[in-house]
C-alpha positions in Angstrom: -33.4 -14.0 -24.7 -35.1 -15.7 -21.8 -33.4 -17.4 -19.1 -33.4 -20.9 -17.9 -33.3 -22.2 -14.7 -29.4 -22.6 -14.5 -29.1 -19.0 -15.3 -28.0 -19.3 -18.7 -30.0 -17.2 -21.4 -31.8 -19.1 -23.8 -30.5 -18.2 -27.8 -33.4 -16.9 -29.7 -32.2 -16.6 -33.5 -34.1 -13.9 -35.5 -36.9 -15.0 -37.9 -35.9 -15.5 -41.8 -39.1 -14.9 -43.8 -37.1 -15.4 -47.2 -35.9 -18.9 -46.5 -39.5 -20.1 -44.5 -41.2 -18.8 -47.9 -38.8 -20.0 -50.2 -38.6 -23.5 -48.6 -43.0 -23.5 -48.5 -42.4 -23.3 -52.6 -42.8 -26.5 -53.5 -41.2 -25.6 -57.1 -37.7 -25.2 -55.3 -35.7 -28.3 -54.0 -33.3 -27.4 -51.2 -30.5 -27.3 -54.0 -32.2 -24.1 -55.1 -33.1 -22.8 -51.3 -29.5 -23.3 -50.4 -28.1 -21.1 -53.8 -30.9 -18.6 -53.0 -30.0 -18.7 -49.1 -26.4 -19.8 -48.7 -26.4 -19.0 -45.3 -29.3 -20.5 -43.9 -28.5 -23.8 -41.7 -32.2 -25.0 -42.1 -31.8 -25.3 -45.9 -28.3 -26.9 -45.4 -30.1 -29.2 -42.9 -32.7 -29.9 -45.6 -30.3 -30.6 -48.5 -28.4 -32.7 -46.0 -31.4 -34.8 -45.3 -32.4 -35.3 -48.8 -29.1 -36.7 -49.3 -29.4 -39.1 -46.3 -32.5 -40.6 -47.4 -31.5 -41.0 -50.8 -28.7 -43.0 -49.3 -25.9 -40.6 -50.3 -23.9 -40.9 -47.0 -21.1 -38.7 -47.9 -23.0 -36.0 -49.3 -25.2 -36.1 -46.3 -22.1 -35.5 -44.0 -20.8 -32.7 -46.1 -24.3 -30.7 -46.7 -24.7 -30.9 -42.9 -21.0 -29.9 -42.0 -21.8 -26.4 -43.9 -24.9 -26.6 -42.2 -23.7 -26.8 -38.6 -20.9 -24.3 -39.0 -23.5 -22.0 -40.5 -25.6 -22.5 -37.8 -22.8 -21.9 -35.0 -22.2 -18.5 -36.9 -26.1 -17.6 -36.5 -26.1 -18.5 -32.9 -22.6 -16.5 -32.3 -24.4 -13.3 -34.2 -27.1 -13.9 -31.7 -25.2 -14.3 -28.7 -24.5 -17.2 -27.9 -21.5 -18.1 -26.2 -20.7 -22.0 -27.1 -23.2 -23.2 -24.8 -26.6 -22.6 -22.9 -30.2 -23.3 -24.4 -31.0 -23.2 -27.7 -35.1 -24.0 -27.6 -36.9 -26.2 -29.8 -40.0 -24.6 -29.4 -38.4 -20.9 -30.8 -39.1 -22.1 -34.8 -36.2 -19.8 -36.0 -33.8 -22.4 -34.0 -35.0 -25.4 -35.3 -32.6 -25.0 -38.1 -29.7 -25.1 -36.2 -30.9 -27.9 -34.4 -32.0 -30.1 -37.5 -27.9 -29.1 -38.9 -26.4 -30.5 -35.8 -28.9 -33.9 -35.8 -27.9 -34.3 -39.3 -24.7 -34.3 -39.0 -24.5 -36.3 -35.8 -26.6 -39.0 -37.7 -24.5 -38.8 -40.8 -20.9 -39.3 -38.7 -23.1 -42.4 -36.9 -23.6 -43.8 -40.5 -19.7 -43.6 -41.3 -18.8 -44.8 -37.7 -17.2 -41.5 -36.5 -18.0 -42.2 -33.3 -16.3 -38.9 -31.1 -18.2 -36.6 -33.5 -21.5 -38.3 -32.6 -20.8 -38.2 -28.8 -19.5 -34.5 -29.3 -22.8 -33.6 -31.3 -25.1 -35.6 -28.7 -23.6 -33.5 -26.0 -24.3 -30.5 -28.1 -27.8 -31.1 -28.8 -28.7 -32.1 -25.1 -27.2 -29.0 -24.0 -28.9 -27.2 -26.2 -32.4 -28.8 -26.1 -32.8 -32.0 -24.8 -35.8 -32.8 -26.7 -34.7 -31.7 -30.1 -33.6 -35.3 -30.9 -36.4 -36.9 -30.5 -38.5 -34.4 -31.9 -36.8 -34.6 -34.7 -36.9 -38.5 -35.0 -40.5 -38.6 -34.1 -41.8 -35.9 -37.5 -39.7 -38.7 -39.6 -41.9 -41.6 -37.9 
């Protein structure tokens, strides 16, 4: 882990080459990746994103909720104490940040404002640039 200027250690998740390879395999859709790697927050975030883009908002919310919890599990396993940096610049962290973003977006779509606010704060605490970077990818 690295340390930021506030003294909080940055959480750096380990690489997961099996998930990365599964996602890169164009023959697999996100549901196949989730079935093969159910603990991957990135796989759940991709599944949530696909559902959201297909206007299946409640499914997106449910998939993102699982990704969020899988992300929290991964962060805690890596030593995260519920706060502190989870930098987007560390590629293995992106699945967790994407899951947080996907849940915030789906919560907004169903009008769950307190969840939107909480997840916005979590994203900002993790990496204040993450949400904008995820949104820029979709532009």
